[in-house]
SEPABA-404373 format. One record per residue (C-alpha): residue number from 1; x, y negated, z negated. Coordinates in steps of 0.2 Angstrom, whole numbers, plus 5000, padded with zeros to 4 digits. Each point is the difference from the previous one (the first is absolute). Layout:
<sites>
<site NUM; <X; Y; Z>>
...
</sites>
This chain:
<sites>
<site 1; <4923; 4963; 5095>>
<site 2; <4986; 5012; 5003>>
<site 3; <4987; 4987; 4998>>
<site 4; <5008; 4989; 5013>>
<site 5; <5001; 5015; 5012>>
<site 6; <4981; 5004; 4997>>
<site 7; <4994; 4982; 5000>>
<site 8; <4992; 5001; 5018>>
<site 9; <4995; 5018; 4999>>
<site 10; <4983; 5003; 5008>>
<site 11; <4994; 5011; 4986>>
<site 12; <4997; 4998; 4981>>
<site 13; <5015; 5004; 4989>>
<site 14; <5006; 4998; 4983>>
<site 15; <5018; 5001; 4992>>
<site 16; <5004; 5007; 4983>>
<site 17; <5017; 5003; 4992>>
<site 18; <5000; 5016; 4989>>
<site 19; <5015; 5009; 4992>>
<site 20; <5003; 5019; 4997>>
<site 21; <5002; 5016; 5010>>
<site 22; <4996; 4994; 5018>>
<site 23; <4990; 5016; 5004>>
<site 24; <4990; 5000; 4984>>
<site 25; <4996; 4981; 5001>>
<site 26; <4994; 5002; 5018>>
<site 27; <4989; 5014; 4995>>
<site 28; <4993; 4990; 4985>>
<site 29; <4996; 4985; 5011>>
<site 30; <4992; 5011; 5013>>
<site 31; <4989; 5007; 4987>>
<site 32; <4996; 4983; 4992>>
<site 33; <4995; 4993; 5017>>
<site 34; <4992; 5016; 5006>>
<site 35; <5011; 4999; 5016>>
<site 36; <4995; 5009; 5016>>
<site 37; <5018; 5004; 5003>>
<site 38; <5018; 4996; 4995>>
<site 39; <5014; 4993; 5012>>
<site 40; <5018; 5003; 4995>>
<site 41; <5016; 4998; 5009>>
<site 42; <5013; 5014; 5002>>
<site 43; <5018; 4997; 4994>>
<site 44; <5007; 5008; 5016>>
<site 45; <5007; 5016; 5005>>
<site 46; <5018; 4995; 5000>>
<site 47; <5001; 4998; 4981>>
<site 48; <4990; 5016; 4997>>
<site 49; <5012; 5010; 5011>>
<site 50; <5016; 4992; 4993>>
<site 51; <4995; 5004; 4982>>
<site 52; <4990; 5016; 5003>>
<site 53; <4992; 5008; 4984>>
<site 54; <5009; 4988; 4988>>
<site 55; <4987; 4986; 5004>>
<site 56; <4984; 5000; 4990>>
<site 57; <4984; 5002; 5010>>
<site 58; <4996; 4985; 5010>>
<site 59; <4986; 4988; 4994>>
<site 60; <4990; 5005; 5015>>
<site 61; <5001; 5018; 4996>>
<site 62; <4996; 4997; 4981>>
<site 63; <4985; 4990; 5005>>
<site 64; <4994; 5013; 5012>>
<site 65; <5002; 5013; 4987>>
<site 66; <4989; 4990; 4987>>
<site 67; <4986; 4994; 5011>>
<site 68; <4984; 5006; 5006>>
<site 69; <4998; 4986; 5012>>
<site 70; <5009; 4999; 5017>>
<site 71; <5018; 4993; 5000>>
<site 72; <5007; 4992; 5016>>
<site 73; <5019; 5001; 5000>>
<site 74; <5008; 4986; 5011>>
<site 75; <5018; 5004; 5007>>
<site 76; <5014; 4990; 4995>>
<site 77; <5005; 4986; 5012>>
<site 78; <5018; 5002; 5007>>
</sites>
């Protein structure tokens, strides 16, 4: 599905499927490609408020804490 969505993108791209802890995998891939920055989506504030401190840190926060490179967090779509 991702390949179909990006087929006409006007920029170079590649797609890889990896398994593991999402934040760890994102950081590993960013290191492998020497990425300029990482873009991740937020999971939305509604869930965070509803579950409060019982929720593990979000993927975006985990990536931010582990990375030396900039991380752009894109808000969840309503």
